[in-house]
VEXDO-553957 format. One line per 5 residues: number of its first residue (from 1); their letters; for each residue x, y, z of N, C-alpha, C. Coordinates in nm, 3 decimals. Example, Ala and Ser with C-alpha at 12.3 -4.5 7.8 and 13.67 -1.06 7.14 Angstrom:
2
1 = as = 1.319,-0.569,0.780,1.230,-0.450,0.780,1.320,-0.330,0.780  1.285,-0.225,0.708,1.367,-0.106,0.714,1.290,0.003,0.787;
This chain:
161
1 = mikiv = -1.585,1.394,0.188,-1.454,1.414,0.218,-1.370,1.263,0.180  -1.280,1.234,0.125,-1.246,1.110,0.093,-1.116,1.086,0.204  -1.157,0.942,0.262,-1.047,0.891,0.367,-0.935,0.812,0.313  -0.826,0.802,0.353,-0.741,0.713,0.300,-0.681,0.611,0.427  -0.700,0.482,0.398,-0.638,0.368,0.482,-0.524,0.317,0.416;
6 = tigvy = -0.457,0.280,0.519,-0.350,0.188,0.424,-0.356,0.056,0.520  -0.279,-0.041,0.408,-0.301,-0.206,0.468,-0.220,-0.297,0.399  -0.159,-0.341,0.482,-0.061,-0.475,0.431,-0.131,-0.626,0.462  -0.084,-0.717,0.397,-0.100,-0.828,0.426,-0.032,-0.912,0.531  0.101,-0.864,0.549,0.138,-0.982,0.674,0.109,-0.971,0.799;
11 = gfted = 0.051,-1.068,0.846,0.020,-1.083,0.995,-0.133,-1.092,0.982  -0.206,-1.116,0.856,-0.346,-1.107,0.842,-0.380,-1.251,0.818  -0.472,-1.325,0.844,-0.541,-1.399,0.774,-0.655,-1.363,0.676  -0.677,-1.431,0.600,-0.766,-1.424,0.474,-0.864,-1.350,0.518  -0.948,-1.459,0.613,-1.080,-1.361,0.639,-1.058,-1.223,0.723;
16 = gffqa = -0.942,-1.235,0.803,-0.890,-1.113,0.865,-0.886,-0.961,0.782  -0.810,-1.039,0.672,-0.775,-0.915,0.600,-0.871,-0.846,0.527  -1.000,-0.930,0.472,-1.141,-0.899,0.413,-1.177,-0.798,0.508  -1.199,-0.899,0.623,-1.287,-0.798,0.699,-1.268,-0.673,0.744  -1.114,-0.659,0.767,-1.038,-0.529,0.807,-1.106,-0.411,0.689;
21 = lqkak = -1.083,-0.456,0.564,-1.122,-0.380,0.439,-1.280,-0.342,0.473  -1.384,-0.439,0.542,-1.518,-0.413,0.508,-1.520,-0.343,0.651  -1.487,-0.339,0.762,-1.469,-0.268,0.867,-1.461,-0.123,0.848  -1.362,-0.100,0.799,-1.283,0.040,0.739,-1.388,0.107,0.646  -1.491,0.042,0.587,-1.609,0.070,0.470,-1.507,0.123,0.356;
26 = vdtfc = -1.382,0.069,0.347,-1.310,0.061,0.173,-1.402,0.025,0.085  -1.445,0.123,-0.004,-1.519,0.101,-0.136,-1.412,0.109,-0.265  -1.274,0.168,-0.244,-1.168,0.157,-0.328,-1.058,0.102,-0.290  -0.966,-0.002,-0.365,-0.866,-0.085,-0.327,-0.764,-0.041,-0.423  -0.652,0.042,-0.371,-0.549,0.066,-0.454,-0.430,-0.007,-0.418;
31 = dirqr = -0.368,-0.086,-0.535,-0.246,-0.167,-0.505,-0.110,-0.093,-0.550  -0.071,-0.077,-0.502,0.060,0.024,-0.516,0.174,-0.071,-0.502  0.180,-0.188,-0.551,0.292,-0.312,-0.543,0.332,-0.265,-0.710  0.485,-0.295,-0.739,0.532,-0.334,-0.853,0.464,-0.457,-0.873  0.515,-0.550,-0.856,0.475,-0.705,-0.878,0.367,-0.736,-0.796;
36 = rgvrg = 0.246,-0.797,-0.824,0.142,-0.788,-0.773,0.113,-0.955,-0.752  0.227,-1.014,-0.682,0.198,-1.168,-0.650,0.313,-1.166,-0.531  0.276,-1.262,-0.433,0.341,-1.306,-0.346,0.365,-1.481,-0.321  0.517,-1.453,-0.250,0.537,-1.617,-0.288,0.446,-1.681,-0.167  0.425,-1.824,-0.204,0.404,-1.923,-0.096,0.254,-1.909,-0.058;
41 = akyaf = 0.177,-2.038,-0.006,0.041,-2.026,0.020,-0.005,-1.944,0.119  0.048,-1.924,0.225,-0.015,-1.831,0.307,-0.081,-1.722,0.247  -0.014,-1.626,0.171,-0.061,-1.473,0.132,-0.102,-1.491,-0.006  -0.138,-1.606,-0.078,-0.162,-1.648,-0.211,-0.291,-1.558,-0.253  -0.396,-1.543,-0.122,-0.455,-1.462,-0.182,-0.497,-1.317,-0.223;
46 = vnskr = -0.372,-1.239,-0.189,-0.350,-1.119,-0.248,-0.269,-1.142,-0.363  -0.261,-1.232,-0.452,-0.228,-1.231,-0.585,-0.314,-1.168,-0.655  -0.270,-1.094,-0.728,-0.347,-1.012,-0.824,-0.479,-1.058,-0.879  -0.508,-1.176,-0.934,-0.611,-1.241,-1.003,-0.696,-1.274,-0.872  -0.663,-1.346,-0.776,-0.783,-1.394,-0.653,-0.789,-1.280,-0.588;
51 = lqerl = -0.703,-1.171,-0.564,-0.735,-1.059,-0.497,-0.816,-0.961,-0.577  -0.843,-0.943,-0.690,-0.954,-0.875,-0.762,-1.072,-0.944,-0.734  -1.059,-1.076,-0.796,-1.210,-1.142,-0.792,-1.251,-1.149,-0.654  -1.197,-1.161,-0.540,-1.264,-1.116,-0.399,-1.307,-1.010,-0.379  -1.235,-0.897,-0.407,-1.284,-0.768,-0.412,-1.419,-0.719,-0.495;
56 = telgi = -1.399,-0.762,-0.630,-1.512,-0.768,-0.684,-1.682,-0.807,-0.615  -1.652,-0.954,-0.546,-1.746,-1.017,-0.449,-1.782,-0.932,-0.371  -1.660,-0.873,-0.292,-1.722,-0.764,-0.186,-1.775,-0.620,-0.260  -1.777,-0.606,-0.349,-1.827,-0.478,-0.416,-1.717,-0.393,-0.394  -1.581,-0.385,-0.379,-1.493,-0.278,-0.387,-1.418,-0.292,-0.488;
61 = rylhr = -1.418,-0.166,-0.533,-1.338,-0.132,-0.674,-1.192,-0.152,-0.669  -1.107,-0.211,-0.760,-0.944,-0.230,-0.748,-0.894,-0.145,-0.875  -0.819,-0.101,-0.834,-0.713,0.014,-0.899,-0.585,-0.002,-0.861  -0.492,-0.045,-0.967,-0.351,-0.055,-0.940,-0.276,0.049,-0.989  -0.179,0.126,-0.923,-0.112,0.244,-0.936,-0.002,0.221,-0.957;
66 = kdlap = 0.095,0.132,-1.058,0.187,0.105,-1.048,0.281,0.222,-1.040  0.309,0.367,-1.094,0.354,0.448,-1.080,0.402,0.487,-0.910  0.323,0.403,-0.817,0.350,0.448,-0.699,0.440,0.362,-0.626  0.463,0.256,-0.697,0.559,0.160,-0.657,0.722,0.179,-0.674  0.782,0.157,-0.572,0.915,0.172,-0.578,0.981,0.106,-0.682;
71 = ttavr = 1.082,0.146,-0.783,1.129,0.066,-0.867,1.190,-0.042,-0.810  1.287,-0.110,-0.881,1.384,-0.236,-0.837,1.472,-0.138,-0.794  1.556,-0.051,-0.853,1.656,0.052,-0.785,1.634,0.075,-0.666  1.481,0.138,-0.650,1.495,0.221,-0.484,1.469,0.093,-0.375  1.407,-0.025,-0.425,1.396,-0.112,-0.327,1.522,-0.156,-0.290;
76 = qrqke = 1.616,-0.149,-0.385,1.744,-0.222,-0.346,1.813,-0.133,-0.225  1.781,-0.032,-0.251,1.841,0.062,-0.113,1.768,-0.009,0.025  1.660,-0.022,0.030,1.582,-0.110,0.127,1.655,-0.231,0.177  1.660,-0.320,0.070,1.716,-0.446,0.124,1.885,-0.432,0.168  1.973,-0.314,0.103,2.086,-0.298,0.111,2.085,-0.241,0.338;
81 = adkan = 2.000,-0.171,0.332,1.980,-0.119,0.469,1.948,-0.246,0.548  1.838,-0.322,0.506,1.809,-0.456,0.601,1.910,-0.520,0.610  1.993,-0.549,0.506,2.111,-0.636,0.512,2.228,-0.586,0.616  2.252,-0.501,0.612,2.373,-0.413,0.728,2.301,-0.411,0.860  2.168,-0.367,0.858,2.081,-0.390,1.000,2.065,-0.505,1.091;
86 = ktakr = 2.069,-0.659,0.965,2.026,-0.766,0.984,1.898,-0.812,1.029  1.820,-0.724,0.951,1.694,-0.738,1.000,1.611,-0.803,0.829  1.527,-0.902,0.883,1.462,-0.986,0.781,1.352,-0.867,0.729  1.288,-0.870,0.614,1.174,-0.785,0.526,1.075,-0.790,0.598  1.024,-0.910,0.652,0.911,-0.892,0.688,0.903,-0.871,0.887;
91 = qrtal = 1.041,-0.882,0.935,1.060,-0.784,1.058,1.103,-0.673,1.083  1.096,-0.611,0.961,1.122,-0.447,0.967,1.032,-0.377,1.025  1.038,-0.249,1.111,0.955,-0.190,1.133,0.953,-0.063,1.112  1.096,-0.022,1.016,1.076,0.113,0.967,1.164,0.125,0.850  1.105,0.195,0.754,1.230,0.229,0.640,1.351,0.282,0.672;
96 = gsafi = 1.416,0.274,0.579,1.579,0.321,0.571,1.606,0.488,0.524  1.682,0.547,0.582,1.656,0.699,0.534,1.724,0.682,0.400  1.786,0.593,0.309,1.803,0.604,0.171,1.689,0.547,0.105  1.634,0.452,0.142,1.491,0.439,0.072,1.413,0.549,0.079  1.393,0.612,0.193,1.307,0.737,0.194,1.320,0.834,0.120;
101 = aayqa = 1.462,0.873,0.086,1.528,1.006,-0.005,1.517,0.940,-0.149  1.535,0.802,-0.166,1.536,0.782,-0.323,1.389,0.788,-0.327  1.287,0.720,-0.268,1.168,0.715,-0.304,1.114,0.820,-0.314  1.130,0.898,-0.222,1.069,1.085,-0.260,1.119,1.143,-0.366  1.270,1.133,-0.412,1.291,1.197,-0.517,1.261,1.105,-0.658;
106 = eilad = 1.276,1.000,-0.644,1.258,0.924,-0.802,1.055,0.893,-0.782  0.972,0.892,-0.692,0.865,0.847,-0.722,0.762,0.959,-0.668  0.789,1.029,-0.552,0.684,1.113,-0.517,0.693,1.230,-0.576  0.852,1.282,-0.608,0.823,1.423,-0.697,0.743,1.412,-0.811  0.729,1.336,-0.877,0.675,1.341,-0.985,0.488,1.329,-0.965;
111 = fapqs = 0.481,1.249,-0.844,0.322,1.219,-0.813,0.238,1.323,-0.794  0.131,1.375,-0.878,0.056,1.470,-0.823,-0.063,1.395,-0.804  -0.109,1.417,-0.616,-0.197,1.349,-0.544,-0.368,1.359,-0.642  -0.334,1.488,-0.711,-0.485,1.497,-0.776,-0.508,1.393,-0.884  -0.412,1.368,-0.907,-0.413,1.261,-1.037,-0.475,1.108,-0.967;
116 = llddl = -0.454,1.109,-0.850,-0.497,0.954,-0.748,-0.675,0.999,-0.748  -0.717,1.093,-0.721,-0.854,1.185,-0.673,-0.918,1.154,-0.841  -0.831,1.162,-0.947,-0.884,1.199,-1.075,-0.909,1.045,-1.107  -0.831,0.935,-1.057,-0.870,0.791,-1.114,-1.012,0.743,-1.043  -1.026,0.810,-0.923,-1.163,0.737,-0.860,-1.320,0.794,-0.881;
121 = dpdtq = -1.363,0.673,-0.897,-1.514,0.734,-0.929,-1.597,0.854,-0.809  -1.661,0.911,-0.861,-1.740,1.024,-0.814,-1.766,1.024,-0.653  -1.849,0.847,-0.622,-1.898,0.816,-0.487,-1.770,0.753,-0.455  -1.673,0.755,-0.439,-1.534,0.694,-0.383,-1.535,0.768,-0.220  -1.563,0.689,-0.125,-1.543,0.751,-0.019,-1.412,0.716,0.090;
126 = tvalf = -1.391,0.590,0.073,-1.252,0.534,0.124,-1.169,0.489,0.067  -1.061,0.503,0.041,-0.954,0.426,-0.029,-0.868,0.359,0.045  -0.823,0.211,0.015,-0.718,0.139,0.086,-0.564,0.162,-0.012  -0.485,0.207,0.041,-0.347,0.200,0.016,-0.311,0.053,0.048  -0.253,-0.033,-0.057,-0.208,-0.163,-0.035,-0.061,-0.221,-0.066;
131 = cvere = 0.017,-0.247,0.032,0.124,-0.302,-0.001,0.148,-0.426,0.083  0.234,-0.507,0.085,0.242,-0.617,0.202,0.307,-0.580,0.310  0.372,-0.526,0.354,0.466,-0.505,0.487,0.349,-0.458,0.614  0.373,-0.544,0.700,0.290,-0.526,0.844,0.272,-0.395,0.880  0.367,-0.357,0.894,0.381,-0.217,0.953,0.384,-0.099,0.873;
136 = paach = 0.284,-0.003,0.886,0.286,0.079,0.782,0.417,0.184,0.768  0.505,0.201,0.889,0.611,0.265,0.889,0.735,0.196,0.785  0.742,0.044,0.776,0.832,-0.007,0.727,0.785,-0.005,0.565  0.687,0.057,0.509,0.623,0.041,0.361,0.630,0.172,0.335  0.640,0.194,0.146,0.631,0.292,0.091,0.473,0.320,0.108;
141 = rslva = 0.369,0.260,0.116,0.235,0.328,0.119,0.238,0.443,0.270  0.310,0.404,0.342,0.268,0.538,0.436,0.346,0.660,0.375  0.420,0.661,0.275,0.499,0.801,0.238,0.376,0.827,0.158  0.347,0.768,0.097,0.232,0.806,-0.021,0.093,0.874,0.073  0.051,0.754,0.184,-0.051,0.871,0.270,-0.007,0.966,0.330;
146 = nklqr = 0.086,1.010,0.354,0.171,1.110,0.443,0.123,1.200,0.319  0.168,1.218,0.195,0.167,1.333,0.075,0.033,1.338,0.080  -0.068,1.258,0.038,-0.188,1.275,0.042,-0.274,1.334,0.135  -0.233,1.312,0.257,-0.290,1.375,0.387,-0.244,1.539,0.403  -0.101,1.562,0.361,-0.047,1.687,0.358,-0.104,1.777,0.239;
151 = elgla = -0.097,1.717,0.145,-0.133,1.824,0.004,-0.294,1.850,-0.023  -0.335,1.709,0.052,-0.502,1.751,-0.015,-0.590,1.784,0.111  -0.528,1.726,0.254,-0.620,1.742,0.364,-0.685,1.588,0.394  -0.652,1.491,0.329,-0.742,1.376,0.348,-0.749,1.304,0.502  -0.834,1.274,0.531,-0.858,1.175,0.675,-0.743,1.050,0.634;
156 = mehiv = -0.644,1.022,0.742,-0.595,0.868,0.718,-0.549,0.824,0.834  -0.585,0.675,0.827,-0.541,0.578,0.897,-0.507,0.466,0.886  -0.415,0.408,0.947,-0.353,0.269,0.919,-0.363,0.157,0.982  -0.446,0.048,0.900,-0.521,-0.059,0.927,-0.402,-0.158,0.956  -0.404,-0.170,1.087,-0.255,-0.308,1.127,-0.356,-0.459,1.161;
161 = p = -0.308,-0.575,1.151,-0.366,-0.700,1.212,-0.380,-0.655,1.360;
């Protein structure tokens, strides 16, 4: 049975991030970001090229599922909610209802969970769903994980710093 874990990068050190993946026995890393880079040096280790190189060194397969990334229009819904609540992106603890509704209608409605399983190697045991936010409830990865758990009965855990 495949297990799903979710992880963001904010709040982790580089060593702590990769140690958390190893501790969770992640063998497949599923990047669900639209843009696979972050600004600044602190989290540059999750910029796509560097990230993929490090995962390869650790023996962790890398998979990019851009179809699970929120579109620019969907992300705009969250930006508006954050602005209205005077909440900085990195301080957000939960997604706004407008974002959730838009993400479910525009992304998850067309997502067949079996398609993710079909992308995995036959020996996959633990898949990490990755985006950047620290708190799972503040990130679309929790919505994807919940759908996988609900529709496929997969075990699920959130990894936080």
